[in-house]
C-alpha positions as CSV (number, residue, x, y, z in Angstrom):
1,M,0.0,0.0,0.0
2,T,2.8,2.4,0.9
3,F,4.5,1.5,-2.4
4,F,1.5,2.4,-4.5
5,M,1.0,5.6,-2.6
6,S,4.6,6.5,-3.3
7,L,4.0,5.9,-7.0
8,S,1.1,8.4,-7.1
9,H,3.2,11.0,-5.4
10,Y,6.4,10.3,-7.4
11,L,4.8,10.2,-10.8
12,G,2.8,13.3,-10.0
13,S,5.9,15.1,-8.5
14,T,3.7,16.1,-5.5
15,G,4.0,16.0,-1.8
16,E,1.8,16.6,1.2
17,V,2.7,18.4,4.5
18,L,1.0,17.5,7.8
19,E,1.4,19.9,10.7
20,I,0.4,19.0,14.2
21,P,0.6,21.9,16.7
22,L,2.1,21.1,20.1
23,F,1.9,24.4,22.0
24,F,1.8,28.1,21.4
25,N,3.5,30.6,23.7
26,N,3.4,34.3,22.7
27,S,5.1,34.4,19.3
28,V,6.6,30.9,19.5
29,E,4.7,28.1,17.9
30,V,6.1,24.6,18.1
31,M,4.7,22.1,15.6
32,L,5.4,18.5,14.5
33,T,5.7,18.6,10.7
34,F,5.6,15.6,8.5
35,Y,6.3,15.6,4.8
36,V,5.0,12.8,2.5
37,D,6.5,12.6,-1.0
38,G,7.3,10.0,-3.5
39,S,10.9,9.4,-2.4
40,G,10.1,9.2,1.3
41,L,7.2,6.8,0.8
42,M,9.1,4.6,-1.6
43,F,12.0,4.2,0.9
44,M,9.4,3.7,3.7
45,S,7.8,0.8,1.6
46,F,11.2,-0.9,1.4
47,V,11.8,-0.4,5.2
48,L,8.5,-2.0,6.0
49,A,9.0,-4.9,3.5
50,V,12.4,-5.7,5.0
51,S,11.1,-5.3,8.5
52,S,8.3,-7.7,7.9
53,A,10.7,-10.3,6.6
54,V,13.0,-9.8,9.5
55,L,10.2,-10.2,12.0
56,L,9.1,-13.4,10.2
57,F,12.7,-14.6,10.5
58,S,12.8,-13.7,14.1
59,G,9.9,-16.0,14.9
60,S,12.2,-18.9,14.1
61,Y,15.6,-17.5,15.1
62,M,14.5,-16.2,18.5
63,K,11.9,-18.8,19.4
64,E,14.0,-20.2,22.3
65,D,14.6,-16.7,23.8
66,F,12.7,-16.2,27.0
67,Y,12.2,-12.4,26.3
68,M,11.1,-12.8,22.7
69,S,8.1,-10.4,23.1
70,R,10.4,-7.7,24.5
71,F,12.7,-8.2,21.5
72,I,9.9,-7.9,19.1
73,M,8.7,-4.6,20.8
74,L,12.2,-3.2,20.5
75,V,12.4,-4.0,16.8
76,L,9.1,-2.4,16.2
77,L,10.2,0.7,18.1
78,F,13.3,0.7,16.0
79,V,11.2,0.7,12.8
80,L,8.9,3.4,14.2
81,S,11.9,5.7,14.9
82,M,13.1,5.2,11.3
83,G,9.6,6.0,10.0
84,L,9.6,9.2,12.0
85,L,13.0,10.1,10.6
86,I,11.9,9.5,7.0
87,T,8.7,11.6,7.2
88,S,10.0,14.4,9.3
89,L,10.2,17.9,7.9
90,N,10.8,19.6,11.2
91,M,14.2,19.3,12.9
92,I,12.6,18.7,16.3
93,S,10.7,15.6,15.1
94,L,13.7,14.5,13.0
95,L,15.8,14.6,16.2
96,L,13.3,12.4,17.9
97,G,13.6,9.8,15.2
98,W,17.4,10.2,15.0
99,D,17.8,9.8,18.8
100,G,15.3,7.0,18.9
101,L,17.4,5.0,16.4
102,G,20.5,5.6,18.6
103,V,18.9,4.7,21.9
104,V,17.1,1.6,20.6
105,S,20.1,0.4,18.7
106,Y,22.2,0.6,22.0
107,V,19.5,-1.5,23.8
108,L,19.5,-4.1,21.0
109,V,23.3,-4.3,20.7
110,V,23.7,-5.0,24.4
111,Y,20.7,-7.5,24.3
112,Y,22.9,-10.5,25.2
113,Q,24.3,-8.8,28.3
114,N,28.0,-9.8,28.2
115,E,31.3,-8.0,28.2
116,K,31.7,-8.0,24.4
117,S,28.1,-6.7,23.9
118,N,28.5,-4.0,26.4
119,A,31.7,-2.7,24.9
120,A,30.1,-2.8,21.4
121,G,27.0,-1.0,22.6
122,M,29.2,1.7,24.3
123,I,31.2,2.5,21.2
124,T,28.1,2.5,19.1
125,A,26.3,4.9,21.4
126,L,29.3,7.3,21.9
127,T,30.0,7.5,18.2
128,N,26.4,8.2,17.3
129,R,26.3,10.9,19.9
130,V,28.7,13.0,17.7
131,G,26.0,13.1,15.1
132,D,23.3,13.8,17.7
133,A,25.3,16.8,18.8
134,A,25.5,18.0,15.2
135,I,21.7,17.8,14.8
136,M,21.2,19.8,18.0
137,L,23.6,22.5,16.8
138,I,21.5,22.7,13.6
139,I,18.4,23.1,15.7
140,G,20.0,25.9,17.7
141,F,21.3,27.6,14.5
142,M,18.0,27.5,12.7
143,V,16.3,29.5,15.4
144,E,17.9,32.5,13.7
145,M,16.1,31.6,10.5
146,G,12.7,31.7,12.2
147,S,11.7,28.1,11.5
148,W,12.8,24.6,12.2
149,N,11.3,23.3,8.9
150,F,14.3,22.8,6.7
151,M,12.1,23.1,3.5
152,Y,11.8,26.8,4.3
153,I,15.5,27.6,4.4
154,A,15.8,30.4,1.9
155,E,18.1,29.9,-1.1
156,D,19.3,33.6,-0.7
157,S,20.6,33.0,2.8
158,I,24.1,34.1,3.6
159,P,26.6,31.6,2.0
160,A,28.5,31.3,5.3
161,E,25.3,30.1,7.1
162,I,24.5,27.6,4.3
163,A,28.1,26.3,4.4
164,F,27.9,25.9,8.2
165,L,24.6,24.1,8.1
166,G,25.8,21.8,5.3
167,A,29.0,20.9,7.2
168,L,26.9,20.0,10.3
169,I,24.6,17.8,8.1
170,I,27.5,16.0,6.5
171,L,29.1,15.5,10.0
172,A,25.9,14.0,11.3
173,S,25.4,11.8,8.3
174,V,29.0,10.6,8.3
175,T,28.8,9.4,11.9
176,K,25.5,7.6,11.4
177,S,26.6,5.9,8.1
178,A,29.9,4.9,9.7
179,Q,32.2,6.7,7.2
180,M,35.8,7.1,8.2
181,P,37.0,7.9,10.8
182,F,33.8,6.7,12.5
183,S,33.7,3.2,11.0
184,A,34.8,1.2,14.0
185,W,31.3,0.9,15.6
186,L,29.6,-0.9,12.6
187,P,31.4,-4.3,12.8
188,A,31.3,-4.0,16.6
189,A,27.5,-3.8,16.4
190,M,27.5,-7.4,15.1
191,A,27.2,-8.4,18.8
192,A,23.4,-7.8,18.4
193,P,21.2,-10.7,17.4
194,T,21.2,-11.6,13.7
195,P,17.6,-10.1,13.0
196,V,18.8,-6.8,14.4
197,S,22.0,-6.9,12.2
198,A,19.8,-7.6,9.2
199,L,17.6,-4.6,10.0
200,V,20.4,-2.2,11.0
201,H,22.6,-2.9,8.0
202,S,19.9,-2.9,5.3
203,S,17.3,-0.3,5.9
204,T,17.4,1.5,9.2
205,L,20.3,2.8,11.3
206,V,23.2,3.1,8.9
207,T,21.0,4.1,6.0
208,A,19.6,7.0,8.0
209,G,22.8,9.0,7.4
210,V,22.6,8.5,3.6
211,Y,18.9,9.3,3.5
212,L,19.5,12.5,5.5
213,M,22.0,13.7,2.9
214,V,19.6,12.8,0.1
215,R,16.8,14.8,1.8
216,F,19.1,17.8,2.4
217,Y,20.8,17.6,-1.0
218,P,19.4,20.9,-2.3
219,L,21.2,22.6,0.6
220,L,24.4,20.5,0.2
221,S,24.8,20.8,-3.5
222,G,26.7,24.1,-3.2
223,V,28.8,23.2,-0.1
224,K,32.5,22.8,-0.7
225,A,32.6,20.0,1.9
226,M,31.1,17.7,-0.7
227,A,34.6,17.3,-2.2
228,L,35.8,16.1,1.2
229,L,32.9,13.7,1.4
230,A,34.0,12.1,-1.8
231,L,37.5,11.5,-0.4
232,V,36.1,10.1,2.9
233,A,33.7,7.8,1.0
234,F,36.5,6.4,-1.2
235,L,38.7,5.8,1.8
236,T,35.8,4.1,3.6
237,T,35.1,1.8,0.6
238,L,38.8,0.9,0.2
239,M,39.3,0.2,3.8
240,A,36.2,-2.0,4.1
241,S,36.8,-3.9,0.9
242,V,40.5,-4.7,1.7
243,S,39.5,-5.7,5.3
244,A,36.8,-8.0,3.9
245,L,39.4,-9.7,1.7
246,S,41.4,-10.7,4.8
247,E,38.6,-11.3,7.4
248,C,37.5,-14.8,8.3
249,D,34.5,-13.9,10.5
250,L,31.3,-14.4,8.5
251,K,29.2,-11.7,10.1
252,K,32.1,-9.2,10.0
253,I,32.6,-9.8,6.3
254,V,29.0,-9.0,5.6
255,A,29.2,-6.0,7.9
256,L,32.3,-4.7,6.0
257,S,30.5,-5.2,2.7
258,T,27.7,-2.9,4.1
259,L,30.4,-0.4,4.9
260,S,31.8,-0.5,1.4
261,Q,28.4,0.0,-0.1
262,L,27.7,2.9,2.2
263,G,30.9,4.5,0.8
264,V,29.6,3.9,-2.7
265,M,26.4,5.7,-1.8
266,A,28.2,8.6,-0.3
267,M,30.5,8.8,-3.3
268,T,27.4,8.9,-5.6
269,L,25.9,11.8,-3.6
270,S,29.2,13.7,-3.7
271,L,29.1,13.4,-7.5
272,G,25.7,15.2,-7.6
273,L,23.5,12.1,-8.1
274,P,21.1,12.0,-5.1
275,H,18.4,10.0,-6.9
276,L,20.9,7.4,-8.0
277,A,22.2,7.1,-4.4
278,L,18.6,6.6,-3.1
279,F,18.1,4.0,-5.9
280,H,21.2,2.0,-4.8
281,L,20.1,2.5,-1.1
282,M,16.8,0.8,-1.7
283,T,18.1,-2.1,-3.9
284,H,20.9,-2.7,-1.4
285,A,18.4,-3.0,1.4
286,T,16.8,-6.1,-0.1
287,F,19.8,-8.3,-0.8
288,K,21.8,-7.2,2.2
289,A,19.0,-8.2,4.6
290,L,18.8,-11.5,2.8
291,L,22.6,-12.0,3.1
292,F,22.5,-11.3,6.8
293,M,19.6,-13.8,7.4
294,C,21.3,-16.5,5.4
295,S,24.6,-15.9,7.3
296,G,22.7,-16.0,10.7
297,K,21.0,-19.2,9.7
298,I,24.3,-20.8,8.8
299,I,26.0,-19.7,12.0
300,H,23.1,-20.8,14.1
301,T,22.9,-24.2,12.4
302,L,26.6,-24.9,12.7
303,G,26.7,-24.4,16.5
304,D,27.4,-20.6,16.5
305,T,30.6,-21.0,14.4
306,Q,31.4,-17.8,12.6
307,D,34.8,-18.7,11.1
308,I,34.3,-19.3,7.4
309,R,37.3,-21.7,7.4
310,S,35.2,-24.0,9.6
311,M,32.3,-24.2,7.1
312,G,32.0,-25.8,3.7
313,S,29.9,-28.4,1.8
314,L,26.6,-26.9,2.9
315,T,25.0,-27.2,-0.5
316,C,23.5,-30.7,0.2
317,S,22.5,-30.2,3.8
318,M,21.2,-26.6,3.5
319,P,20.1,-26.2,-0.2
320,L,17.6,-23.4,0.3
321,T,19.9,-21.2,2.5
322,T,22.8,-21.8,0.1
323,A,20.7,-20.8,-2.9
324,F,19.5,-17.6,-1.4
325,F,23.0,-16.8,0.0
326,N,24.4,-17.1,-3.5
327,L,21.6,-15.0,-4.9
328,A,22.3,-12.2,-2.4
329,N,26.1,-12.4,-3.1
330,L,25.5,-12.2,-6.8
331,A,23.3,-9.2,-6.4
332,L,26.0,-7.6,-4.3
333,C,28.6,-8.3,-7.0
334,G,26.4,-6.6,-9.6
335,F,25.6,-9.7,-11.5
336,P,23.5,-8.8,-14.7
337,F,19.8,-8.3,-14.2
338,L,19.8,-8.7,-10.4
339,A,19.1,-5.7,-8.1
340,G,22.7,-4.5,-7.5
341,F,23.5,-4.5,-11.2
342,Y,21.1,-1.7,-12.2
343,S,22.4,0.8,-9.7
344,K,26.1,0.0,-10.2
345,D,25.8,-0.1,-14.0
346,M,24.0,3.2,-14.0
347,L,26.6,4.8,-11.7
348,V,29.5,3.7,-14.0
349,E,27.7,4.8,-17.1
350,V,26.7,8.2,-15.8
351,V,30.3,8.8,-14.6
352,L,31.7,7.8,-18.0
353,M,29.2,10.0,-19.9
354,N,29.8,13.1,-17.7
355,D,32.9,15.2,-17.6
356,T,34.6,13.2,-14.8
357,N,38.3,13.3,-14.2
358,A,40.3,10.2,-14.9
359,L,41.4,9.7,-11.3
360,L,37.8,9.7,-10.0
361,L,36.8,7.3,-12.7
362,L,39.6,4.9,-11.8
363,L,38.6,5.0,-8.2
364,I,35.0,4.1,-9.0
365,C,36.0,1.2,-11.2
366,F,38.3,0.0,-8.4
367,M,35.4,0.1,-5.9
368,V,33.1,-1.9,-8.2
369,G,35.8,-4.6,-8.8
370,L,36.6,-5.0,-5.1
371,S,32.9,-5.7,-4.2
372,S,33.0,-8.7,-6.6
373,A,36.3,-9.9,-5.1
374,Y,35.3,-10.2,-1.5
375,S,31.8,-11.6,-2.4
376,T,33.5,-14.4,-4.5
377,R,35.9,-15.2,-1.7
378,L,33.1,-15.3,0.9
379,T,31.0,-17.7,-1.3
380,L,33.9,-20.1,-2.1
381,L,35.3,-20.4,1.4
382,S,31.9,-20.6,3.3
383,L,29.9,-22.8,1.0
384,F,32.1,-24.7,-1.5
385,N,35.2,-25.3,0.7
386,G,35.9,-28.8,1.9
387,P,33.8,-30.2,4.8
388,S,35.2,-29.2,8.2
389,T,32.1,-29.3,10.4
390,P,31.7,-31.8,13.2
391,V,30.4,-35.2,12.0
392,C,27.6,-35.4,14.6
393,L,26.2,-32.0,13.5
394,V,23.0,-32.1,11.5
395,A,22.5,-29.1,9.3
396,S,19.0,-28.4,7.9
397,D,17.0,-25.4,6.7
398,E,13.5,-26.9,6.8
399,D,11.6,-24.1,8.5
400,K,8.5,-22.4,7.0
401,E,9.1,-19.1,8.7
402,V,12.7,-18.8,7.5
403,S,11.7,-20.0,4.0
404,G,9.0,-17.3,3.8
405,A,11.4,-14.6,4.8
406,Y,13.9,-15.9,2.2
407,I,11.3,-15.9,-0.6
408,M,10.1,-12.4,0.2
409,L,13.6,-10.8,0.1
410,G,14.7,-13.1,-2.7
411,V,12.0,-11.9,-5.0
412,L,12.8,-8.3,-4.1
413,A,16.5,-9.0,-4.8
414,V,15.7,-10.2,-8.3
415,V,13.0,-7.7,-9.4
416,S,13.5,-4.5,-7.4
417,G,16.4,-3.2,-9.5
418,A,14.6,-3.4,-12.8
419,T,11.3,-2.2,-11.3
420,L,12.8,0.9,-9.6
421,S,14.9,1.7,-12.7
422,W,11.7,1.8,-14.8
423,L,9.8,3.9,-12.2
424,L,12.4,6.3,-10.7
425,L,14.8,7.0,-13.5
426,P,13.9,9.3,-16.4
427,S,12.5,7.5,-19.4
428,P,13.8,7.3,-22.0
429,H,17.3,7.6,-20.4
430,M,19.8,8.5,-23.0
431,V,23.3,7.0,-22.5
432,L,25.8,7.5,-25.3
433,L,28.8,5.2,-24.9
434,S,30.9,3.1,-27.1
435,P,30.3,-0.7,-26.9
436,S,33.6,-1.2,-25.0
437,L,32.6,1.3,-22.3
438,K,29.1,-0.1,-22.2
439,I,30.3,-3.5,-21.0
440,L,32.8,-1.9,-18.6
441,T,30.7,-2.7,-15.5
442,L,30.4,-6.4,-16.5
443,T,34.2,-6.5,-17.2
444,L,34.9,-5.0,-13.7
445,T,32.6,-7.6,-12.1
446,L,34.3,-10.5,-13.9
447,T,37.8,-9.1,-13.0
448,G,36.8,-8.9,-9.3
449,V,35.5,-12.5,-9.5
450,L,38.8,-13.7,-10.8
451,V,40.7,-11.8,-8.1
452,G,38.5,-13.3,-5.4
453,L,39.0,-16.8,-6.9
454,A,42.8,-16.3,-6.9
455,L,42.8,-15.2,-3.3
456,S,40.5,-18.1,-2.2
457,L,42.5,-20.8,-4.0
458,G,45.9,-19.4,-3.0
459,L,47.0,-18.9,-6.6
460,K,48.4,-15.5,-5.6
461,S,50.2,-14.6,-2.4
462,N,47.9,-12.6,-0.2
463,A,50.5,-11.6,2.4
464,I,49.6,-8.0,1.8
465,F,46.1,-8.6,3.2
466,L,47.4,-10.3,6.3
467,S,49.0,-7.3,8.0
468,E,47.6,-6.2,11.3
469,A,46.5,-2.8,10.0
470,T,44.7,-4.4,7.0
471,M,42.9,-7.1,9.1
472,N,41.9,-4.6,11.8
473,M,40.3,-1.9,9.6
474,W,43.4,0.2,9.4
475,L,43.6,0.2,13.2
476,L,40.4,2.2,13.6
477,P,38.9,0.1,16.4
478,P,41.8,0.7,18.8
479,L,42.0,4.3,17.7
480,S,38.3,4.8,18.4
481,G,38.1,2.8,21.6
482,A,41.4,2.0,23.5
483,L,43.3,5.2,22.6
484,P,40.7,7.7,23.9
485,S,40.1,5.5,27.0
486,N,43.8,5.3,27.8
487,L,44.2,9.1,27.3
488,A,41.2,9.8,29.6
489,L,42.5,7.4,32.3
490,K,46.0,9.0,32.2
491,A,44.5,12.5,32.3
492,H,42.5,11.3,35.4
493,K,45.7,10.3,37.2
494,K,47.3,13.7,36.3
495,I,44.2,15.6,37.6
496,M,44.3,13.6,40.8
497,A,48.0,14.5,41.3
498,M,47.2,18.2,40.7
499,D,44.3,18.0,43.2
500,S,46.7,16.8,45.8
501,G,49.0,19.7,45.2
502,W,48.5,23.4,44.4
503,A,45.0,22.9,43.0
504,E,43.9,21.9,46.4
505,L,44.9,25.3,47.8
506,W,43.6,27.4,45.0
507,G,40.6,25.3,43.9
508,G,37.2,24.6,45.4
509,K,38.6,23.1,48.6
510,G,40.9,26.1,49.2
511,G,38.0,28.5,48.8
512,H,35.9,26.5,51.2
513,T,38.7,26.6,53.8
514,L,39.0,30.3,53.4
515,L,35.3,30.9,54.0
516,V,35.3,28.7,57.0
517,N,38.3,30.5,58.5
518,L,36.6,33.9,57.8
519,A,33.4,32.8,59.4
520,S,35.3,31.6,62.5
521,T,36.9,35.1,63.0
522,L,33.5,36.9,63.0
523,P,31.3,37.2,66.1
524,K,28.5,34.7,66.4
525,G,25.5,35.8,64.2
526,T,27.4,38.4,62.2
527,L,27.6,36.3,59.1
528,A,23.8,35.8,59.0
529,S,23.3,39.5,59.4
530,M,25.7,40.2,56.5
531,F,23.7,37.9,54.2
532,S,20.4,39.5,55.3
533,Y,21.7,43.0,54.5
534,Q,23.0,41.9,51.1
535,L,19.7,40.3,50.2
536,I,17.7,43.4,51.2
537,G,20.0,45.6,49.3
538,S,19.7,43.5,46.2
539,V,15.9,43.7,46.3
540,V,16.0,47.5,46.7
541,V,18.3,47.8,43.7
542,L,16.1,45.6,41.6
543,V,13.0,47.6,42.5
544,L,14.7,50.9,41.6
545,L,15.8,49.5,38.2
546,A,12.3,48.3,37.5
547,Y,10.9,51.7,38.4
548,I,13.4,53.5,36.1
549,Y,12.6,51.1,33.2
550,L,8.8,51.6,33.6
551,G,9.2,55.4,33.8
552,S,11.2,55.3,30.5
553,L,8.4,53.3,28.8
554,I,5.7,55.8,30.1
555,S,7.6,58.8,28.8
556,M,7.9,57.2,25.3
């Protein structure tokens, strides 16, 4: 229903604004404002479709959990926060959805209540607070403009104000979408249950940052910080792709693939293609949720083993899961006529057709090839490797709820790319390229497959991928977690040493000691009289000032 409503708005290029007044005080009116347009409703329909499949999958995956009803309520609250963010036109209501995503994500990440989950939840919450602070600064800054509705920001505003607002929006989006240097929290959030990971990495938390930039793109298009965003997006994609080529944890590989695709979306936005970024965002949501659910099912069936070197020969025992896992991986590679192909192919074609410099074109081609490389390596090592599971382990995927979730997302992973390209992109879309450039996307995909095959079979030395920096996301996790903590602890010791020295004499304790000594030298009751006289004198001065002010108003 939401999808067909979005079509009516999108094809008619219309939108509707719903305003709900909260309170009115003198000249200040605070209202909740919601904006319903084609792009927002289209993305909302994908969020709801993915969420329904995830909830169906949760019925099987979490059936042995004692607090399953609580888990379902948290997931629904998570989806509600994302819906509030998508439809918000007012910065106040947008902050409610933005903060709601952060708070509920923290609760879901620490769901299993162990040391690893608590550490992951803390770094997730603290990193996202940077983006929350940027949103609150935007709210305070927009008071000067007379409205918190970002649609009413005048195009003739002072360029410095627009640049400042744009920089804050980019900062908030970069932290939420886990771009460098805020990437460490995304793989750490894998401590959450698999249904949460499928929802977070496909259509809710990390996509909120990209969607915010799409919504604010008319404001961001003239901001110079977009060039910096392109560099950050490329570094994020490169770091995530190279790390995925050396990682052996199944869930972390899928998480790093999400990180690389978020970099592709941010790069697309920085090139001035917001609709294409939204197109890739929606198609990516379908096959990435499917990939996470298949990964979670494999891990759960194999006794919670996440090392892909301990998997293999699952085609006979888990044929349905294997088939949909390969389908999602092929869509991620950009295999022809699957969901990921249309957005990647369109991105490469538009970049080739426009006046893009050679270096940027080379970087985009490199990004497209790397996604095929780590997807091929993941498939070969996890599914077609030699059997290494325990003999007594019985692997099966005969579950109606899981099968229903697979089929829902599998159909979307096949047809969503073509359907959205017909509906969203201009028709007819004129692309003038030579035949050799026209097949460049397919060539890059096949090249990436060969690279992944060589790395998986050991035909080429992969020592470069086994360095500590490469395997540990360019050392971002220790830089984001251990380093600030150590600095704070060392600073705490220094402050304690200062408090024991001269700061004790000249700080708060010294002032307290001075007042106590002064009070002891005065006669008994004198200190109370002094405070009484000061209070009476202050009241008299305030009354005189009020009388003078009223007299000046009467004379006017």
